C-alpha positions in Angstrom: 10.1 6.0 3.2 6.6 8.1 3.6 4.1 6.1 5.0 1.3 7.1 3.6 1.9 7.9 -0.2 -1.7 8.6 -1.3 -2.4 7.9 -5.3 -4.0 11.2 -6.5 -7.5 10.1 -8.8 -7.0 10.7 -12.9 -9.9 11.4 -14.9 -13.5 11.2 -14.0 -14.1 7.2 -14.4 -12.7 4.4 -11.8 -10.2 1.8 -11.7 -12.7 -1.0 -11.6 -11.0 -4.1 -11.3 -11.4 -7.8 -10.3 -8.9 -10.0 -8.0 -8.9 -13.4 -10.0 -6.8 -14.9 -7.3 -5.5 -14.8 -3.6 -7.6 -14.2 -1.1 -7.5 -10.5 0.1 -9.1 -11.3 3.7 -6.1 -13.6 4.9 -3.1 -11.5 3.5 -0.7 -10.9 6.5 3.0 -9.6 7.6 5.8 -12.0 8.3 7.0 -12.5 11.8 8.2 -11.2 13.7 5.6 -7.9 13.3 7.8 -5.0 14.9 6.3 -3.5 18.2 5.6 -0.2 16.8 3.1 -2.1 14.7 1.1 -4.1 17.4 -1.1 -0.8 18.0 -4.3 -1.2 20.4 -3.5 -3.9 22.4 -2.6 -7.2 20.9 -4.4 -6.2 17.8 -2.2 -4.8 15.0 -2.9 -3.6 11.2 -2.7 -5.9 8.2 -0.8 -4.9 4.9 -4.0 -3.5 3.4 -5.0 -1.8 6.3 -1.8 0.7 6.2 -0.7 0.0 2.6 1.8 -2.4 4.3 4.1 0.0 5.8 6.7 -1.2 8.4 6.9 -4.8 7.9 7.9 -7.5 5.5 4.6 -8.7 3.8 4.1 -12.5 3.3 3.5 -13.9 -0.5 0.8 -16.0 1.0 -3.2 -15.4 -0.4 -1.5 -12.2 -2.1 -3.4 -11.8 -5.5 -1.2 -12.6 -8.9 -4.0 -11.5 -11.2 -6.2 -8.5 -11.7 -8.9 -7.9 -14.6 -10.0 -4.2 -15.3 -13.0 -3.3 -16.1 -14.4 -0.3 -18.1 -12.6 1.0 -21.4 -9.0 0.1 -21.9 -6.8 3.1 -21.2 -3.1 3.8 -20.2 -2.9 3.1 -16.8 -1.3 4.9 -14.3 2.5 4.2 -12.6 1.0 4.7 -8.8 -2.7 3.6 -7.8 -4.3 2.0 -5.4 -6.1 -1.6 -5.4 -8.1 -2.6 -2.6 -6.0 -0.6 0.3 -2.6 -1.9 -1.8 -0.4 0.3 -3.9 0.1 -1.0 -7.4 2.9 0.2 -9.4 5.2 -0.3 -12.4 8.6 -1.0 -12.2 9.3 2.4 -13.3 7.8 3.8 -9.9 9.4 0.9 -8.2 13.2 2.1 -9.8 12.4 5.9 -8.1 11.6 4.7 -4.9 14.3 2.2 -5.0 16.8 5.1 -5.8 15.9 6.7 -1.8 14.9 3.6 -0.1 15.9 0.1 -0.6 14.0 -1.4 1.9 10.5 -2.0 0.1 9.1 -5.1 -1.3 6.7 -5.7 -4.2 5.0 -8.5 -5.8 4.6 -9.2 -9.4 0.7 -8.8 -10.6 -0.6 -9.4 -14.3 -2.9 -7.1 -15.2 -5.3 -7.9 -17.9 -9.1 -6.1 -19.7 -12.1 -7.5 -19.6 -12.0 -9.0 -23.0 -8.5 -11.0 -21.9 -6.2 -8.4 -23.7 -3.1 -8.1 -21.4 -3.3 -4.5 -19.4 0.5 -4.9 -18.3 2.9 -5.8 -15.6 2.5 -4.3 -12.3 3.5 -5.3 -8.8 1.7 -4.7 -5.6 4.3 -2.5 -3.6 4.8 -2.6 0.6 7.6 -0.2 2.4 9.1 -2.3 4.9 10.4 0.0 7.2 8.3 2.1 9.7 9.9 5.5 9.9 8.6 8.3 12.1 9.2 11.4 9.9 7.5 14.1 11.5 8.7 17.4 12.0 6.7 18.5 15.3 7.9 22.0 14.9 6.4 22.3 11.8 3.3 19.6 11.4 -0.1 20.9 11.5 -1.1 17.7 12.7 -2.3 16.6 16.0 -0.6 13.8 18.2 -3.2 12.1 20.0 -2.0 9.8 22.3 -3.3 6.0 22.7 -1.5 4.4 25.9 2.3 5.8 27.6 4.8 6.4 25.2 2.3 5.6 21.9 -0.1 7.4 19.3 -1.3 8.1 16.4 -0.8 11.8 14.4 -4.0 13.0 13.4 -5.0 15.5 10.8 -6.0 18.6 12.1 -9.4 20.1 10.9 -9.5 22.7 8.8 
């Protein structure tokens, strides 16, 4: 499973939305957090900092309702909401055909007028894989401490 999937913006509008419940500032991974996720000393990224890749996410404080602003439109199968993947069941079915170790939480979506916008899910990968082909990548390995580092995009 790719760790950094990035949704491609569609159209010339913003998918503005508001969370109606939950607490985005207090989302967390479930324990134990894998050692590979504990970078930069004792700190580690939270689910929103890394799009959830690499560890199971706690459902505590997870939003369950969103209200979309702007004009009504067909929402895409794979999007970003506050650094979390917002996906349809169709997206989940495709990914699970390749990788079963994923996690998702249902979120009820509506428009500003209260009409339904569809059933979506916050989607997280739960396995951290090093899938870089070192001989072919254009990224640069940046060491953080002995034996650990990050792949950084090469300038250009």
